C-alpha positions, 0 to 999 in steps of 0.5 A: 466752477469753470471746467475744461474738458479736452476731448469730446470722445465717449468719456470726454463728452459724457463727463463734460455734459454731466458736469454741466448738469451738476451746475458747473460751467463746462467748455468741451474742446476738440481739435476736430472742427467737424465734430465741434461743428456737429455739436454746435448744430445739435447733433451728437457724434456718438449714441448714448441714451439721454445724452442728446437731451442732456446736451440740449438742456445744458447748452440752452442753460448756458452752462455747456459750450464747445470749441476748438480754441484750447487757450480761451477755454483753459483761461481761468479754468479751475479744473482741466480734464484730459479725456483723450484716447489711449488706444493700444499701441501697435506691436507691444500692447501698451497704451499709446500716451501720445495724445495725453502727453500732447494735451498736457504740453498744450495746456501748460503752454496756455495756462496763466494761473493755478489750475488742476490738471485731471487725467480722465483718460485710462492710463498706465501706472506712473503716467500722471507723474510723467504728465507733471514732468511734461507740464513743468518742462513746457512751462516752468512757471506754471502753478498746477497740480495733477490729479488722477480721476479714472472713469467707470462708465458703461456704454449704454448706461453712462449717464446713470453711472456718472450721476449715481456712481458706485464710487468716484476715485481721485488720486491727489497729492495736495490739499489744494487739489483735494479742495478743487476736486471736492467742489467738482464732485460736490453734488455727489458728496452731498448725496453720500456717494463713495469718494475714494481719495488716494495716491496717484499710482493707486488711482491708476491701478484701480481702473486697470484692476477693476476692468481686468477683474470684470473681463475675468468674470466674463471669460470664466463663465464662458469657459464654464459654458463650454464645459456645460455644453459637454456635460449637459448642464445649463450655464444660466442655472449655473450662473444663477447658482453661483451669483447668489453667493454674496462673495461672487455676485451675479453681474458679468456672469452671462455667457456669450460670444466673448467681451469686446468694446473700448475698455476690456480688450485695451485695458487687459492688454495694457495691464499685461504689458505693465506687469511685464515691464515690472517683472510681475507677469499677470498670468491670469489676465494673459489667459483671459485674453487668450481664452476670450479670443478663443470664445469668438472662434468657438462661436464661428464653429457653432454656427458652421455646425448649424449650417451643415458644416459649410457657410458657402451658399447659405443665407444668414441673418445676423441680429446685432453687431455692436459689442453691446446694446444701447451703443453704436460702438464697434470696437473689438465687437465679437461681430468683427470676428464672426461676421467676416468668417461668415462672409469669407466662408461664402455666406450671404449675410444680412445684418440688422442693428438699431444703431450700429450702421454708422460705425459698422458699415465700413468695418463689415464689408460684403454684408447687406443691411436690413431694416428689421429681423423679419426682412433679414430672415426671409428665405434665410438658412440661419438667424444669429442673435449676436447682440441683445438689443431690446428690439430682439428680446421679444421677437415673434419666433413663429413669424421668424421661422415661418419665412425661413428656408431652413428655420435654425436659430443661434441664440448667442445671448441666451435670450430664448429657450429651446422649448420656445424655439421648437414650439415656434417651428424652428428645426434647430436651436443652439444657445451658449452653454445650455447643452443639447436639445432635441425636438420640442426642446427636450434636453438631450443627455450628454455624450 
């Protein structure tokens, strides 16, 4: 099949590349000539494990190409995917659909035969019907169907998520469109991955409901973590104990500095707005958003306490600033709240991140970028483990502590233990939701 992918951002590029690896002929289109030139040169504008090698393989096989020419790429395409951004609109929290509608109109103007227009972007309920209206208005003679096909890709694991999905959701209205989508996802049909075929509105809602539920799980365990600190419980043990219940499951029950990224903040805000528009308030999700913002502030106060009540004059090493490991994405990362608070409080902040520099440099002014954790910790007053990159999971804690001015560790991802930290020479260790610890890692009774 011939597939056109409009947008070479995270979703569009990963999806287009994976479709080409299925054996389809895929053209990825973007209006940004610099991005297309970068892809032509063999460079990848985003970091995602295995993506670069997959691009090279499929370009070499002749199944994958990149262009700024929409008309040529749409000509003869069986499926035209719209995978452009839907950022949160300023002022009202709704998803901004300007790019989606513009893409739909442009596609309509260059279509010459039947094609299935597939919305891959995350869009509010009712958007695909609006896309139909836009296309029909721009080209009354166009032969087309509109399909909703939301993505469920985790940054850092996107290739596996696409090739071995928990499910594929397809919102359709006609048998003809169903046949096209069945062929698009034929390799997954053959391997018996779940394909949910439903109506347009249900497909749109599935995406928002899924992300809101996951954000809720994260926020729930972060609230429990705060309570654990007060009563002397260990949130890691609590997470394990409730996660073994098959009705709950253990995923997304890891306490930390709050959720971020390109999806959860944007999609929870959009779902709240959808509820308001239909007079069905999403009170749980509204609370999730509020509590998540508070978690980040609570982390700042935790760090301030470790710095004897003030950041002024302190040297602080921050390990990891991307919102999660294995990505360079900085969108709504907890570091964007925490690091500016450190800098604004008068701290000298040194940052280490394996892939974050390109995106974070402009977002985190006033920090010093270092090559490795040990350099960053030299004569520092505090080390903050903020993103759980593999590079930070097996640090030589003794080496880290020995070179610090005041060896203190804030483990905001609960990677280490108080026992290990104190044995390595740290004089203070703080985690999230694990109670208070005294010398040698002994658990202290709750106040």
